[in-house]
Structure formats: C-alpha cells, structure tokens
C-alpha positions in Angstrom: 12.9 -21.7 2.7 10.8 -23.2 -0.3 9.9 -22.7 -3.8 6.6 -22.1 -4.8 4.7 -25.1 -6.0 1.5 -25.3 -7.8 -1.0 -27.7 -6.1 -4.1 -29.4 -8.0 -6.5 -28.1 -5.0 -6.0 -24.5 -6.6 -8.0 -25.8 -9.4 -11.0 -26.5 -7.1 -14.2 -24.8 -8.5 -14.5 -22.6 -5.4 -11.5 -20.7 -6.7 -12.8 -20.0 -10.3 -14.0 -16.4 -9.3 -10.6 -15.6 -7.9 -8.7 -17.0 -11.0 -11.0 -14.7 -13.0 -10.2 -11.6 -10.8 -6.5 -12.6 -11.0 -7.1 -12.6 -14.9 -8.6 -9.2 -14.9 -5.7 -7.8 -12.7 -3.2 -9.3 -14.9 -4.9 -7.8 -18.0 -5.3 -4.3 -16.6 -1.3 -4.2 -15.4 -0.3 -5.6 -18.7 -2.3 -3.5 -21.1 -2.5 0.0 -19.6 0.3 2.4 -19.4 1.5 3.1 -15.7 0.3 6.5 -16.3 -3.4 5.1 -16.7 -2.8 2.6 -13.9 -1.9 5.8 -11.6 -4.9 7.8 -12.8 -7.1 4.8 -11.8 -5.6 4.4 -8.7 -6.1 8.0 -7.7 -9.8 7.6 -8.8 -10.0 4.4 -6.6 -8.4 6.4 -3.6 -11.2 9.2 -4.3 -13.8 6.4 -4.0 -12.5 5.2 -0.7 -12.3 8.8 0.7 -16.1 9.3 0.1 -17.1 5.9 1.3 -17.7 5.2 5.2 -15.0 2.6 5.4 -12.8 1.8 8.4 -9.4 2.4 6.6 -10.3 5.9 6.0 -11.0 6.4 9.6 -8.1 4.6 10.7 -5.8 6.8 8.4 -7.4 10.0 9.7 -7.0 8.8 13.4 -3.2 8.1 12.7 -2.6 11.3 10.7 -4.3 13.4 13.6 -2.1 11.7 16.3 1.0 11.8 14.2 0.5 15.6 13.1 -1.4 17.3 15.7 -0.5 20.8 14.6 -2.5 20.2 11.3 -5.9 21.7 10.8 -8.9 19.7 10.2 -8.7 20.7 6.4 -5.0 19.8 6.1 -5.5 16.4 7.7 -8.4 15.6 5.3 -6.2 16.5 2.5 -3.5 14.2 3.7 -6.0 11.6 4.2 -7.3 11.9 0.6 -3.6 11.9 -0.6 -2.7 8.8 1.2 -5.8 7.0 0.0 -4.9 7.7 -3.4 -1.5 6.6 -3.0 -2.8 3.3 -1.4 -5.2 2.9 -4.6 -2.1 3.5 -7.1 -0.4 0.6 -4.8 -3.2 -1.9 -5.8 -2.2 -1.4 -9.4 1.5 -1.3 -8.6 1.3 -4.8 -6.6 -0.2 -6.2 -9.8 2.8 -4.8 -11.6 5.2 -6.2 -9.4 3.7 -9.6 -9.6 2.8 -9.8 -13.2 5.1 -7.4 -15.2 7.8 -8.8 -17.2 11.3 -8.1 -16.0 12.3 -5.7 -18.8 9.3 -3.6 -18.2 10.2 -3.1 -14.4 13.8 -2.5 -15.4 12.7 0.5 -17.3 10.5 2.1 -14.3 13.2 2.7 -11.7 16.7 3.8 -10.6 18.4 2.6 -7.5 21.1 4.1 -5.2 23.0 2.6 -2.2 23.4 -0.8 -3.7 27.1 -0.7 -2.6 25.9 -1.1 0.8 24.1 -4.5 0.1 27.0 -5.5 -1.9 29.8 -4.6 0.7 27.9 -6.7 3.2 27.3 -9.9 1.1 30.9 -9.5 -0.1 32.1 -9.9 3.5 29.9 -13.0 3.9 27.4 -11.6 6.2 23.7 -12.0 5.4 21.5 -9.0 5.2 18.1 -8.1 7.1 16.8 -5.9 4.4 14.7 -3.5 6.3 11.8 -2.2 4.5 9.3 0.5 5.3 5.6 0.2 4.6 5.2 2.8 1.9 2.5 2.2 -0.7 4.9 1.3 -3.4 6.8 -1.3 -1.2 5.5 -4.2 -3.2 6.8 -2.9 -6.4 10.1 -1.5 -4.8 10.8 -5.2 -3.8 10.2 -6.4 -7.4 12.6 -3.6 -8.6 15.3 -4.7 -6.3 14.9 -8.4 -7.3 15.6 -7.6 -10.9 19.0 -6.4 -9.6 19.9 -8.9 -6.9 18.4 -11.5 -5.0 16.1 -10.7 -2.0 14.1 -13.5 -0.2 10.6 -12.5 0.8 7.8 -13.8 3.0 4.5 -15.2 2.3 1.7 -15.1 4.9 -1.0 -17.7 5.0 -4.2 -16.3 3.5 -7.6 -17.9 3.6 -7.7 -17.9 -0.1 -5.0 -20.3 -1.3 -5.0 -18.7 -4.9 -4.3 -15.2 -3.5 -1.6 -16.9 -1.2 0.0 -18.8 -4.2 0.0 -15.8 -6.5 1.3 -13.4 -4.1 4.2 -15.8 -3.2 4.9 -16.6 -6.7 4.9 -13.1 -7.7 7.4 -12.0 -5.1 10.3 -14.2 -6.4 9.6 -15.2 -9.8 12.0 -12.8 -11.4 15.1 -14.1 -9.7 16.0 -17.8 -9.7 17.9 -17.4 -6.6 15.2 -15.9 -4.6 13.0 -18.0 -2.2 10.2 -17.3 0.0 9.9 -18.0 4.0 6.7 -18.6 5.8 6.0 -15.5 7.8 7.1 -15.7 11.4 9.2 -18.8 10.7 12.3 -17.6 12.7 14.5 -20.5 12.3 14.3 -20.3 8.5 15.0 -16.5 8.6 18.0 -17.2 10.7 19.1 -20.1 8.7 19.0 -18.1 5.6 21.0 -15.0 7.1 23.7 -17.3 8.3 24.0 -18.6 4.7 24.6 -15.0 3.6 21.2 -14.4 2.0 19.5 -11.1 2.2 15.9 -11.3 3.8 13.2 -8.7 3.2 11.6 -7.6 6.6 9.5 -4.5 7.4 9.2 -3.9 11.1 6.9 -1.0 11.2 3.8 -2.6 11.8 1.9 -3.6 15.0 2.9 -7.3 15.8 1.1 -7.4 19.3 2.4 -7.0 22.8 4.6 -10.1 23.3 6.7 -9.4 20.4 7.3 -5.5 21.0 8.4 -2.9 23.3 6.9 0.6 23.7 9.0 3.3 22.5 8.0 6.7 20.6 6.9 7.0 16.9 5.8 10.5 16.2 6.0 11.3 19.9 3.4 8.5 20.6 4.3 5.4 22.8 4.1 2.8 20.0 4.5 -1.1 20.3 7.7 -1.6 18.3 9.0 -5.1 17.3 12.1 -6.4 18.9 12.9 -8.7 16.0 15.4 -6.6 13.8 18.2 -6.5 16.3 17.5 -10.1 17.7 17.5 -11.5 13.8 20.6 -9.5 13.0 22.3 -10.9 16.2 21.2 -14.4 15.7 21.9 -14.4 11.9 25.2 -12.8 12.0 23.9 -10.2 9.7 23.7 -6.6 8.7 20.7 -4.3 8.9 20.4 -2.3 5.7 17.3 -0.1 5.5 15.7 0.7 2.1 12.8 2.7 0.8 10.8 2.9 -2.4 9.6 6.4 -3.6 6.9 7.1 -6.1 8.4 10.1 -8.3 6.0 12.5 -10.2 7.6 11.6 -13.4 6.0 8.2 -13.4 9.3 6.4 -12.1 10.2 5.2 -8.9 13.5 5.5 -7.0 14.8 2.6 -4.6 17.2 4.1 -1.7 19.4 1.9 0.1 21.0 3.2 3.3 24.4 2.4 5.1 23.9 -0.4 7.6 22.3 0.7 11.0 23.7 -2.8 12.8 26.6 -0.6 14.9 23.7 1.6 16.2 22.1 -1.7 17.7 22.8 -2.9 21.3 21.8 -5.3 23.7 19.2 -3.0 24.9 15.8 -3.8 23.4 14.3 -0.3 24.2 17.3 1.5 22.6 17.1 -0.6 19.6 13.5 0.1 19.1 14.2 3.8 19.3 16.6 3.5 16.7 14.4 1.8 14.3 11.6 4.1 14.9 13.7 7.2 14.6 14.9 5.9 11.2 11.3 5.1 10.0 10.0 8.4 11.3 12.6 10.4 9.4 11.7 8.6 6.0 7.9 9.0 6.5 8.1 12.6 7.3 10.0 13.0 3.8 7.0 11.5 2.2 4.1 11.4 4.5 1.3 11.1 1.7 3.0 7.7 0.5 3.1 6.1 3.9 0.5 3.2 4.5 -1.5 5.2 7.2 -4.4 2.8 6.8 -2.7 0.3 8.9 -3.7 0.1 12.6 -0.1 1.2 13.8 -1.3 2.3 17.1 -3.6 -0.8 17.7 -1.7 -2.3 20.8 -1.7 0.1 23.7 0.3 0.1 26.9 -2.0 -1.2 29.9 -4.6 1.1 30.9 -4.7 3.1 27.7 -7.9 3.3 25.7 -7.7 2.2 22.0 -7.3 4.8 19.4 -9.5 3.1 17.2 
C-alpha cells in the first residue's frame, strides 16, 4: 500500500493542458449545484446518444443481449437513459475527488454499515465488493467519509490523471490507502491486517482470470478473484451499491456478508457473485455501466458480440 506523493515530473510542460482541464473540472463541480451538474450530465448523455460513438453501440448490444424481450424502442430508451447516467457520472467523479467532506456528507444516506463494523470488530478484513453503477466513484467517496476504505489506482498513460484519481480516492480519510491495481500480495496483506479493500468484480478481466457462468442468461467471463482473495486474506465479502435518487441525494446500501455462500468450487462462486450483481442491476438498470464491454471475452468458438 502507498500514500500518494506528488512528483516534480507532473510539472512538465506536456501536462499543462491536463492541469488546465483539471482546474476547469474542479471549478465546475465546486461552483455548480449538483442539480445543475446532473442537468449538464444528462445533456452530455444526450450528445453521446446522437453521436456515432463506440460506447453507445456497446451499450445497445449489451442491453439487447440482456433484455431480449424489449422492443427496439424500449432498448433505445434504455440506451439513452444509461448514457445520461454515464454523463452524470462524469460530474459525480469530479465531486468525489474534489468536493470537501462536509459537502459530500450532506448528499447521502447509508444503510447496512453494521455489517462492515461487525466484520472489522471481529478482526476480519473486508473485501468491499462494489458494482459498477455509474455513481460508484461518488459512492466510494461517501463511504470514505464514514469509515476507511482502501482503493485501487490503475496506471494511466497520463501521469497527472493517474495522480489526481488516486489522490482523490483517499484524501478524505487519513487511514485510507491505495493499492496498485492487480497487486494481489498487497491486497491480501491489507485484508489480513483487518482493512477494508474496495473491489468491483463485474467487469471482463480476460480468460485467464475468469470462469464462464451465466449473467443475464449469457455465458460470461467472471473473475475468480473475490473468493480467492477472501480465502487468502481471511476476509468477509460484503457487497455494496450506490443508488442515485430522484431527489438529488444518494443512498449507499451495504449488504450482509456473502462469504458463507462461497465454496472451493470456482464455478459455483462465480454464479453466486453474478446472481447478486444481476439482481442489483435489475433493480436500477438505467444506472448500470452498460458502456463497458462486459461480454468481450467469449468461450472458444463464439463470435465476438462487438
């Protein structure tokens, strides 16, 4: 685990435009009320909907596969809604990284915190299993104002973006740390130390790290890591979800540990994870991150969906 350190290389002239864009982003999320930011996010989603971009096509394919009973009109409406949610998520990410803690604390409610407290009071680490709803970044910031959650940082070709993202994810809690994405040893060490580590398993991480089990009735590459990490780190797996509410606020829902439902069978464990994720997505399908190529890796012999 590591603290985020500012390095002089981030002041190189080639990063000037990135810093200016970050300043603009900071100004927008600081000065504008969240109602205005949501309005702008929806308009950004509308723009994405009319442009011939790959993310729109990916979202449409995903929704057609997962909701085969919907009409073309219904699919298109859901595509538009999810692109609007994605646009709002851009502003929410900025708020998550840049807002002061007092402003975030006024924006959310939380339930199920007792599940996390009970696990940590028993000395167990917690694999804090998130789901990629479009408000996940803001939700993680909310949780970090209440308790310490370790996050990941993913190496990025733009060093300034990487720095701001990692800094923004932990800056509100002095006990929070970041772990390089994919560093299994450090994840396990953190769990064995009784820490809570944020981990979202509902993306396609490739054939070698996955098994194929159903997700919305589709044979889907599903990571084996949650059960493996929980076992190696002697940790509880506690799922959580962020829901964007119509009244402008957010609700963070923590669920009871699913560790007892996991076994030594990788297929069964992946089914357990996918069933939980699918149930939550069906509750709020328009807020899910459908623009991700969730079905990118196909079983041998299957043609790519995309």
